[in-house]
SEVEX-34639 format. One record per atom (N, C-alpha, C): residue in one letter; x, y, z. Coordinates in steps of 0.001 Angstrom, whole numbers, padded with zeros to 6 digits, always signed. Last residue first. Example, Ala and Ser with C-alpha at 12.3 -4.5 7.8 and 13.67 -1.06 7.14 Angstrom:
2
s+012850-002250+007080
s+013670-001060+007140
s+012900+000030+007870
a+013190-005690+007800
a+012300-004500+007800
a+013200-003300+007800
This chain:
319
i+051496+087950-013225
i+051344+087938-011746
i+049853+087799-011387
t+053421+086608-015947
t+052178+087131-015413
t+052169+087020-013872
v+055875+087255-018278
v+055574+086661-017030
v+054352+087327-016455
v+056490+086523-021695
v+055859+087429-020732
v+055547+086706-019506
y+058753+086422-024378
y+058209+085759-023169
y+057664+086785-022284
k+058702+086480-027922
k+058692+087162-026651
k+058201+086243-025555
l+058884+084585-029996
l+059552+085877-030131
l+059743+086547-028788
a+059423+081307-028625
a+058612+082359-029146
a+059404+083673-029191
k+061261+079703-027455
k+060270+079030-028259
k+059272+080070-028856
r+064732+079597-026721
r+063502+080372-026862
r+062506+079692-027800
n+066921+078814-025094
n+066091+077839-025765
n+064709+078461-026120
s+068416+080812-023833
s+069092+079675-024484
s+068296+078760-025313
k+066793+082956-022888
k+068180+083195-023365
k+068710+082053-024238
f+064522+081755-022083
f+064432+082840-023085
f+065795+083026-023721
e+065530+080160-020044
e+064961+079537-021254
e+064907+080536-022385
e+066188+082196-018223
e+067252+081312-018729
e+066796+080645-019978
l+063661+083178-017688
l+064684+084032-018210
l+065773+083220-018892
t+062489+080906-016510
t+061941+081491-017716
t+062943+082330-018427
t+063920+080717-014151
t+064070+079685-015205
t+063558+080151-016471
d+062983+083145-012881
d+064378+082898-013098
d+064707+081788-014143
l+060144+082898-012848
l+060771+083952-013620
l+062215+083677-013907
t+058312+081249-011642
t+059341+080579-012421
t+060102+081602-013288
s+056431+082842-010377
s+057287+081973-009539
s+058419+081289-010305
f+054971+084055-012404
f+055999+084838-011719
f+056985+083891-010916
p+054414+081848-015263
p+054073+082423-013957
p+055297+083094-013272
f+054257+082912-018741
f+054784+082053-017612
f+054484+082659-016339
t+053405+082951-022186
t+053294+083470-020832
t+053769+082402-019818
m+054727+083912-025397
m+054325+082886-024457
m+054318+083436-023076
f+053802+085867-028321
f+054545+085613-027068
f+053966+084457-026309
h+054125+087635-031388
h+053534+086551-030566
h+054442+086282-029411
n+054078+091230-031656
n+054777+089936-031758
n+054130+088890-030920
p+051160+092913-033102
p+052151+092684-032036
p+052858+091311-032258
t+050395+094671-035954
t+050516+093317-035405
t+051597+093219-034338
f+047939+097059-036583
f+049349+096823-036300
f+049504+095510-035584
k+045249+097072-036560
k+045936+097689-037715
k+047446+097614-037612
k+043620+096347-034482
k+044148+095297-035414
k+044732+095860-036710
l+043058+098176-032646
l+042188+098193-033820
l+042613+097154-034842
k+045152+097679-030871
k+043769+097450-030454
k+042800+097297-031625
i+047221+098630-032425
i+047219+097265-032100
i+045770+096851-031677
l+046580+101324-032403
l+046574+100607-033691
l+046514+099141-033474
e+046996+101857-029711
e+045693+102078-030287
e+045514+101313-031600
m+049735+101432-029575
m+048848+100511-028886
m+047392+100624-029346
l+050510+103660-031024
l+050763+102344-031599
l+049934+101337-030899
q+049807+105708-029315
q+049164+105644-030620
q+049318+104282-031238
s+051481+105176-027160
s+050014+105146-026993
s+049344+104993-028346
a+053940+105612-028282
a+053586+104245-027831
a+052080+104119-027643
a+053782+108288-028862
a+053978+107384-029981
a+053546+105960-029540
l+053684+109280-026289
l+052536+109535-027199
l+052597+108556-028369
t+056187+108493-025321
t+054976+107892-024736
t+053747+108105-025570
l+057787+110112-026978
l+057932+108678-026949
l+056679+108035-026449
q+057009+112771-026413
q+056988+112300-027810
q+056964+110752-027837
v+057480+112893-023698
v+056145+113141-024178
v+055984+112565-025570
w+060256+112513-023701
w+059401+111484-023109
w+057983+111679-023563
d+061140+114873-024961
d+061504+113586-025550
d+060517+112465-025018
e+060218+116828-023142
e+059624+116758-024504
e+059896+115424-025176
k+061942+116379-021072
k+060524+116147-020839
k+059813+116000-022169
t+064889+114738-022431
t+064093+115886-021933
t+062689+115492-021706
g+067342+112179-021735
g+066098+112648-022337
g+065483+113836-021654
h+069494+111087-020407
h+069677+112294-021177
h+068419+112913-021811
k+068625+108838-018929
k+069701+109736-018451
k+069777+111053-019091
h+066546+107779-020334
h+066447+107840-018879
h+067462+108787-018313
l+067413+107657-022941
l+066468+108731-022573
l+066307+108872-021101
a+068849+105341-023175
a+069586+106629-023046
a+068690+107773-022668
g+067289+103136-023671
g+067619+103450-022265
g+068304+104834-022101
l+067281+102930-026430
l+066109+103399-025809
l+066387+103870-024325
a+069566+103607-028725
a+069598+103185-027307
a+068384+103734-026571
i+071272+103760-031647
i+069960+103505-031019
i+070143+102978-029680
e+072948+105915-033905
e+072924+105149-032751
e+071568+104966-032181
h+073857+106043-037418
h+072966+106407-036314
h+073174+105417-035174
l+075552+107639-040068
l+075492+106581-039074
l+074695+106965-037898
s+075139+108459-043429
s+074972+108835-042083
s+074844+107638-041193
i+077620+108300-046052
i+076390+107845-045406
i+076352+108321-044007
c+079526+108948-048049
c+078994+109987-047163
c+077671+109504-046491
k+081005+107523-049950
k+079521+107471-049952
k+078855+108498-049104
g+083558+109681-049538
g+083136+108613-050397
g+081592+108624-050555
f+084584+111416-047626
f+084159+112027-048917
f+083917+110922-049950
a+086555+108837-046154
a+086011+110214-046082
a+085704+110657-047512
p+085676+105366-046780
p+086619+106489-046651
p+085877+107864-046636
f+083207+103589-044719
f+083790+104067-045956
f+084760+105198-045819
p+082397+103060-042215
p+082702+101896-043014
p+083314+102336-044413
p+083765+104801-039348
p+082945+104839-040610
p+083373+103753-041542
q+083979+103057-036313
q+084690+103667-037369
q+083795+103683-038596
e+082009+102077-034502
e+083001+103059-034051
e+083764+103788-035191
i+078755+101422-034386
i+079868+101348-035317
i+080866+102440-034985
r+077146+100018-031597
r+077592+101227-032283
r+078750+100974-033211
g+074295+097717-031109
g+075659+098300-030887
g+076005+099460-031835
q+071957+096734-032742
q+072764+096013-031741
q+074142+096568-031657
i+071085+098396-034760
i+070234+098281-033590
i+071091+097664-032464
p+072323+100688-037101
p+072544+099464-036395
p+071712+099494-035090
i+071459+102210-039875
i+071012+102256-038523
i+071204+100871-037822
l+072578+104355-042325
l+072776+103045-041745
l+072402+103128-040318
h+071451+106200-045171
h+071499+106071-043752
h+071700+104604-043354
g+073003+108039-047903
g+071955+107280-047273
g+072241+107156-045832
n+074911+109195-049555
n+074096+110018-048712
n+072907+109379-048000
a+074706+106410-051805
a+075393+107616-051374
a+074453+108588-050640
k+072958+103572-050394
k+073354+104443-051458
k+074121+105628-050900
v+073883+100439-048954
v+073369+101775-048736
v+073872+102705-049876
k+075148+097987-048895
k+073909+098116-049694
k+073274+099487-049625
t+077229+098093-047185
t+077604+098091-048591
t+076322+098211-049498
s+076183+097939-044665
s+076454+099260-045221
s+076741+099220-046618
t+076161+095269-043990
t+074891+095733-044570
t+075157+097168-045129
e+078653+095042-042781
e+078420+094423-044060
e+077208+094972-044762
e+078096+096504-040439
e+079138+096987-041349
e+079033+096314-042760
a+076087+094863-039320
a+075786+096234-039809
a+076818+096747-040737
s+077647+092723-038586
s+076601+092527-039655
s+076252+093898-040215
s+079196+093904-036587
s+079820+093351-037812
s+078819+093102-038928
v+077085+094468-034756
v+077932+095565-035369
v+078602+095048-036650
s+074074+092579-035397
s+075344+092843-034701
s+076077+093988-035366
k+071118+092669-036071
k+071902+091512-035654
k+073154+091798-034884
t+069523+094536-037268
t+069225+094158-035887
t+070107+093031-035358
d+069877+097272-039323
d+070471+095956-039037
d+070222+095623-037496
f+068544+099076-041985
f+068470+098793-040533
f+068993+097411-040314
a+069268+101472-044350
a+069406+100017-044026
a+069421+099914-042510
a+068024+103665-046845
a+068351+103393-045496
a+068433+101862-045245
y+067971+103639-049627
y+067974+104953-048940
y+068434+104784-047514
f+069982+101303-051381
f+068922+101551-050430
f+069089+102962-049781
s+071382+100127-053571
s+071050+101564-053576
s+069913+101860-052653
e+071891+097576-054535
e+072795+098200-053533
e+072508+099730-053394
y+070579+094387-055224
y+070324+095789-055202
y+071187+096506-054100
n+071105+091719-054725
n+071960+092426-055770
n+071815+093961-055667
l+071171+089480-052279
l+070558+090812-052580
l+071543+091582-053500
s+072461+087314-051361
s+071468+087131-052374
s+070815+088395-052864
d+074066+088243-049305
d+074711+087917-050532
d+073729+087703-051723
l+072356+088418-047086
l+072809+089704-047742
l+073404+089412-049108
d+069696+086001-047294
d+070903+086548-046769
d+071315+087763-047601
p+067100+085559-048280
p+067626+084706-047215
p+068909+085216-046543
y+064600+088080-048792
y+065910+087469-049146
y+066424+086665-047987
l+061740+089649-050139
l+062349+088833-049049
l+063560+088133-049578
n+059448+091814-050768
n+060857+091654-051178
n+061641+090997-050066
e+057032+091963-049510
e+057118+091216-050750
e+058557+090959-051154
v+055343+092251-046472
v+056643+092392-047132
v+056668+091452-048350
g+053056+091959-044919
g+052975+092761-046088
g+054263+092909-046874
l+052990+090156-042932
l+053090+091607-042483
l+053043+092496-043689
e+053012+087853-044335
e+051744+088157-043656
e+051761+089618-043165
k+055672+087750-044928
k+054702+088091-045987
k+053415+088418-045416
l+056648+086820-042518
l+056874+088214-042893
l+056032+088649-044070
e+055796+084159-042564
e+055352+085046-041541
e+055516+086492-041873
n+057253+083289-044890
n+055788+083322-044852
n+055229+084193-043793
h+059916+083487-043946
h+059455+084295-045004
h+057937+084378-045059
r+061149+081879-042171
r+060350+082964-041563
r+059704+083799-042697
k+062647+080108-043555
k+061597+079555-042775
k+060694+080592-042135
k+064718+081731-044508
k+063626+081363-045400
k+062432+080729-044651
s+065802+084329-042332
s+065822+082901-042705
s+064622+082541-043541
a+065886+087588-043912
a+065601+086682-042810
a+065718+085251-043288
i+065622+090850-044933
i+066529+089678-044947
i+066224+088851-043710
a+063409+092832-046919
a+063812+092191-045659
a+064699+090994-045843
s+062438+096033-048107
s+063017+094729-048403
s+063582+094154-047095
v+059810+098340-048521
v+060620+097584-047608
v+061138+096250-048209
v+059301+101569-049283
v+059275+100203-049944
v+060226+099318-049203
f+057480+103628-047014
f+058716+103193-047564
f+058474+101816-048309
g+055199+104527-045731
g+055198+104592-047139
g+056473+104146-047781
k+054905+104344-043010
k+055392+105636-043551
k+055506+105674-045054
n+054189+101685-042815
n+053188+102691-042422
n+053607+104074-042904
m+056655+100522-043317
m+055563+100364-044337
m+054475+101426-044046
l+057995+101115-040976
l+058485+101637-042244
l+057409+101615-043321
l+056433+099665-039142
l+056575+101134-039014
l+057005+101797-040275
q+056792+097033-040072
q+055460+097610-040067
q+055492+099113-039947
i+059626+096637-039789
i+058904+096468-041079
i+057558+097190-041090
l+060052+097111-037076
l+060646+097966-038044
l+059911+097887-039403
y+058702+094885-035981
y+058105+096200-035739
y+058769+097213-036721
r+060421+092871-036867
r+059042+092867-037345
r+058313+094184-037086
g+062854+093634-035535
g+062750+093563-037002
g+061320+093663-037533
v+062400+093163-032821
v+062493+094590-033345
v+062339+094637-034836
s+062094+090313-032852
s+061029+091186-032297
s+061162+092649-032787
g+063229+089008-036153
g+063197+089153-034663
g+062113+090155-034208
s+063293+088995-038888
s+062340+088122-038265
s+062291+088166-036689
a+065210+090637-040026
a+063833+091119-039986
a+062856+090224-039191
g+067913+091097-040569
g+067526+090471-039309
g+066090+090827-039024
n+067766+094097-042164
n+068517+092889-042051
n+068316+092318-040684
v+065777+095948-044165
v+065824+095490-042739
v+066542+094152-042742
l+066001+098792-046290
l+066323+097375-046006
l+066304+097097-044521
v+063976+100839-048550
v+064779+100614-047292
v+064948+099119-047080
p+063333+103100-051198
p+063595+101677-050737
p+064424+101699-049453
k+060733+105521-051113
k+062110+105211-051162
k+062321+103764-050657
g+058031+105942-050623
g+058391+105421-051933
g+059842+104973-052017
p+058287+108727-048477
p+057446+107608-049033
p+057910+107206-050421
h+060444+109651-046482
h+060355+109840-047899
h+059616+108672-048485
s+061421+111073-043482
s+060416+110212-044132
s+060207+110632-045591
p+064736+110832-042223
p+063678+111659-042826
p+062721+110751-043553
i+065504+108595-039476
i+065635+109005-040895
i+064496+109806-041367
k+064871+108147-036876
k+066206+108673-037182
k+066293+109176-038616
e+062498+106789-036587
e+062450+108254-036488
e+063815+108881-036781
v+063298+104164-036650
v+062645+104714-037820
v+062684+106210-037850
a+064379+103981-034023
a+065254+103776-035138
a+064580+104357-036441
q+062131+104448-032397
q+063281+105387-032367
q+064156+105214-033603
w+060667+102096-033087
w+060127+103479-033413
w+061240+104443-033439
a+062328+100087-032144
a+062102+100227-033548
a+061566+101573-033941
t+062131+100745-029418
t+063415+100746-030064
t+063258+100881-031556
m+059415+100358-029035
m+059865+101715-028932
m+061296+101811-029478
l+059311+097514-029366
l+058477+098413-030208
l+059052+099817-030204
p+061090+096426-027475
p+061257+096168-028879
p+060472+097196-029767
c+060135+097726-024951
c+061508+097729-025391
c+061675+097446-026868
p+057055+097565-024843
p+057910+098777-024750
p+059297+098703-025344
l+055489+094989-025232
l+055772+095987-026268
l+056928+096967-026051
s+054674+093213-023389
s+055563+092702-024381
s+056070+093777-025300
a+052803+094525-021876
a+054088+094350-021307
a+055149+093827-022312
a+050559+094352-023603
a+051137+095678-023322
a+052521+095517-022739
t+049958+091645-023463
t+050344+092213-024741
t+051083+093522-024503
s+049318+091491-020698
s+050398+090697-021256
s+050887+091265-022568
f+047034+093153-020358
f+048325+093519-019761
f+049502+092750-020368
d+045142+093777-023384
d+045416+093064-022155
d+046811+093421-021669
l+043080+096377-024471
l+044378+095718-024635
l+044760+095080-023343
e+040915+097936-024066
e+040674+096738-024822
e+041954+095865-024950
e+041778+100270-022872
e+041019+099288-022081
e+040902+097913-022739
p+045210+101042-023719
p+043800+101041-024025
p+043091+099962-023294
i+047535+102268-021485
i+047102+101067-022182
i+045603+101242-022468
p+050010+104841-021505
p+048659+104447-021214
p+048232+103259-022054
m+053101+104677-020263
m+052455+104574-021529
m+051076+104022-021301
l+055403+106652-018356
l+054235+105853-018412
l+053582+105877-019816
a+057611+108288-017901
a+057825+107065-018651
a+056559+106235-018807
s+056915+110304-016113
s+057103+110626-017520
s+057261+109456-018421
a+056807+109195-013588
a+055612+109321-014248
a+055785+109682-015723
n+059187+106628-012854
n+058961+108056-013108
n+057701+108178-013945
v+058165+103921-010765
v+058494+104396-012090
v+058304+105860-012170
i+058480+101122-008824
i+058382+102549-008730
i+058923+103063-010111
t+056517+098093-008794
t+057713+098842-009300
t+057469+100310-009217
c+055574+094938-007480
c+055364+096409-007517
c+056680+097063-007967
h+056387+092372-007895
h+054945+092613-007813
h+054668+094130-007965
a+059056+092290-010360
a+058550+092435-009000
a+057006+092581-009029
f+060820+093167-012510
f+060741+091791-012049
f+060235+091691-010615
s+061257+095760-013209
s+059905+095258-013369
s+059731+093851-012883
g+063802+097300-011100
g+062959+097108-012281
g+061682+096441-012203
d+065502+099937-009496
d+064866+098672-009379
d+063803+098533-010524
k+067682+101696-011826
k+066727+101645-010780
k+066188+100210-010617
s+069241+101845-014065
s+069865+102214-012802
s+068958+102048-011579
l+067572+101368-016217
l+068390+100298-015746
l+069108+100582-014438
d+064246+102535-016125
d+065656+102955-016065
d+066526+101785-015516
q+061662+100741-017844
q+062323+101257-016630
q+063770+101547-016871
h+058829+101442-019579
h+060193+100927-019782
h+060985+101582-018664
y+055363+100415-019234
y+056492+101265-018946
y+057849+100609-019328
a+051718+100749-019227
a+053021+100032-019467
a+054131+100970-019303
v+048765+101060-017190
v+049953+101637-017885
v+050951+100522-018178
r+045703+102170-016072
r+046427+100999-016616
r+047532+101504-017522
n+045041+104108-013155
n+045259+103958-014558
n+046051+102711-014883
s+044909+104454-010430
s+044116+103330-010978
s+044226+103257-012490
l+046004+107766-010640
l+045614+106668-009821
l+044616+105717-010475
l+046401+110110-012073
l+046920+108851-012650
l+046525+107589-011866
h+045554+112249-010700
h+044727+111832-011819
h+045142+110546-012436
n+047583+112763-008902
n+046413+112045-008432
n+045501+111521-009554
l+049799+114268-009384
l+049695+113035-010097
l+048445+112241-009718
k+049700+116384-007618
k+049633+116722-009011
k+049480+115453-009871
e+050260+115261-005135
e+048902+115476-005535
e+048712+115771-006992
s+052849+112738-005480
s+052375+114059-005183
s+050915+114209-005652
g+053351+110029-006034
g+054315+110762-005208
g+053845+112184-004775
v+050818+107492-005814
v+051536+108565-006532
v+052332+109370-005540
k+049804+104029-006152
k+050221+105180-005372
k+050850+106240-006254
k+049006+102383-008211
k+048388+102280-006877
k+048684+103446-005999
i+048412+101706-011582
i+048996+102649-010624
i+048247+102643-009333
i+048801+098471-012870
i+047887+099507-012439
i+048545+100438-011377
g+050855+097360-015615
g+050007+097141-014418
g+049175+098303-014125
a+053812+096083-017048
a+052456+096630-017275
a+051623+096370-016042
g+057286+096374-018110
g+056152+095884-017291
g+054877+096606-017657
d+060787+096034-018689
d+059387+096256-019203
d+058369+095662-018268
v+063191+095517-017300
v+062947+096819-017847
v+061490+097079-018249
g+064923+093788-014696
g+063748+093883-015587
g+063512+095350-016042
a+065763+093271-011149
a+066037+093297-012601
a+064746+093626-013380
i+066667+094930-008270
i+065583+094139-008928
i+065820+094344-010430
q+069674+094527-006563
q+068863+095324-007375
q+067876+094439-008095
k+071419+092930-005139
k+070041+093069-004639
k+069141+093986-005424
e+074159+094667-006497
e+073634+093453-005707
e+072370+093824-005043
a+073508+096329-009568
a+073959+096330-008160
a+073445+095094-007448
l+074207+095198-012892
l+073221+095542-011831
l+073981+095496-010498
s+076176+094261-014528
s+075890+095680-014506
s+074954+096100-013416
g+077102+091631-014922
g+077249+092304-013588
g+077023+093782-013600
n+076534+090281-017191
n+077799+091076-017113
n+078020+091805-015873
g+074121+088982-016643
g+075285+088179-016845
g+076604+088966-016808
i+072375+091062-016296
i+072534+090152-015178
i+073852+089354-015374
v+072435+092257-018727
v+072939+093038-017629
v+073086+092151-016378
k+071420+090025-020322
k+072750+090614-020639
k+073246+091390-019375
w+068850+089523-019456
w+069879+088514-019166
w+071275+089097-019380
d+067724+092056-020395
d+067616+091595-019002
d+068723+090592-018670
v+068079+092392-023076
v+068845+093238-022209
v+068815+092732-020760
p+066165+090655-024171
p+067537+090226-024122
p+068392+091069-023251
n+063247+090696-022005
n+063989+091159-023108
n+065428+090704-023056
i+059888+090129-020943
i+061271+089623-020937
i+061984+090102-022140
g+057447+091982-019272
g+058023+091591-020524
g+059492+091244-020373
i+054974+091183-017005
i+056366+091646-017099
i+056874+091109-018407
a+051841+092169-015518
a+052602+091366-016527
a+053962+092010-016712
h+050979+093515-013387
h+050196+092401-013737
h+050943+091506-014752
n+052308+095481-010735
n+052500+094858-012000
n+051541+093691-012199
e+051418+098422-009521
e+051221+097009-009216
e+051259+096224-010533
i+053522+101130-009264
i+052705+100306-010181
i+052645+098916-009614
l+053798+104322-008024
l+053954+102938-007656
l+052978+102121-008512
v+055500+107129-009445
v+054244+106422-009139
v+054654+104990-008806
e+057141+110339-009110
e+057080+108901-009243
e+055770+108369-008931
d+057647+112971-008424
d+057440+112662-009842
d+057320+111147-010165
e+058218+113029-005749
e+057001+113699-006210
e+056690+113433-007649
k+059142+109625-004723
k+059446+111072-005052
k+058249+111650-005662
l+058020+107369-002245
l+057937+107939-003651
l+058360+109385-003693
s+060249+105559-000203
s+059204+106514-000349
s+059231+107066-001752
p+061259+102217-001288
p+061526+103590-000758
p+060295+104407-000870
l+060281+098992-000191
l+060246+100039-001248
l+060451+101386-000624
l+061994+096136+000815
l+061311+097388+001198
l+061366+098393+000098
k+061447+092925-000584
k+062257+094189-000487
k+061412+095379-000058
i+062009+089577-000513
i+061024+090647-000133
i+061851+091865+000093
i+063245+087682-003403
i+063383+088309-002062
i+062128+089158-001774
m+064748+085239-005351
m+063441+085883-004984
m+063594+086427-003568
s+067514+085849-007409
s+067012+085236-006229
s+065710+085981-005874
l+069514+085291-010321
l+068400+085951-009682
l+068013+085147-008448
s+073105+085620-010844
s+071803+085078-011097
s+070712+085807-010301
s+075754+085753-009996
s+075395+086303-011299
s+074042+085723-011756
k+076334+085049-007435
k+076091+083941-008354
k+075815+084412-009761
k+076862+087410-006114
k+077841+086321-006054
k+077612+085236-007071
g+074670+089099-006665
g+075972+089452-007083
g+077001+088314-007061
d+071679+088452-007671
d+072570+087907-006708
d+073979+088102-007175
f+069052+090693-008371
f+070356+090219-008791
f+071191+089719-007617
s+065678+089587-007566
s+066769+090518-007500
s+068067+089911-007969
w+062395+089563-007898
w+063552+088777-008319
w+064743+089724-008410
a+060125+090191-005185
a+060830+090531-006373
a+061919+089504-006663
t+057476+091634-003353
t+058146+090313-003687
t+058839+090583-005053
t+057738+094655-001550
t+057380+093929-002739
t+058152+092605-002837
y+056258+096935+000821
y+057287+095932+000419
y+056809+095275-000863
s+055738+099998+002381
s+055445+099151+001277
s+056625+098196+001034
t+054104+101844+004818
t+055354+101083+004520
t+054962+100055+003436
n+051749+102968+005617
n+052525+103667+004586
n+053808+102993+004164
d+049686+100105+005911
d+050121+101343+006398
d+050954+102015+005240
q+049085+097692+004587
q+048009+098689+004743
q+048489+100039+005210
n+051745+096654+002400
n+051092+096733+003705
n+049932+097774+003657
m+051992+094841-000623
m+052025+096149+000060
m+051306+096004+001377
């Protein structure tokens, strides 16, 4: 950033011709009255990042990235002055310049306060997987003691689903590769299975599937009458059962939908939940996913490694 009112940022932007990222210096627009400028200290890498780069969803020269954490350096109006110098995490709107930059402009409603005891890297790793899991759990009425299933439980979202469901008093069963069972036991899960076929119980109040639409359709066979099916990776277009059969409820999950359709109250609820969960992480009452850190200068190759040869649940880029 310059000392005058003109601001620039170093960023990794989408190269429309190569379907890849290039480092550029980009002029930042003037802040709108409901926006803040965040100096990023850490950037969370998510599958959605390489997906939108690969499918051409981003505009040419648009800065990629949805998750970040840093310090608020400028605000768009006096009513936001109280936010200056605050430490925050955020999930950015995919239609705007994102977090793969030294500085990012974010709507003030999307800010998630970071407890002083929590580092930027941990905070940046949280928004997309943690709040996706939170949204998914909030889809179903809370009935402590009822059995629920998480298929694909060893991934970033799956591990958060497990903890959130257990915190609400549900009895959680999880499906994951056997090599991940010990890690999931450390989260408190006792009912662990290697695959759907090894699970004989077919009366789950709710089933969450983090793998794919086709996997979710198979998982639906384990849901009881009037139960709930919550696919995380995509939408089931056709009900898996005939009309007036099991009558299960189908749910859609898309954290990014709030940027276009969410109300002020929706964002207050989401950011409050994020803040409360970060407090639990600070108190070591909630376990964040383990991550590896990489320098900003290697963000393009880091993203490619995250896509094709991942060595940890999460990758975080530090500035």
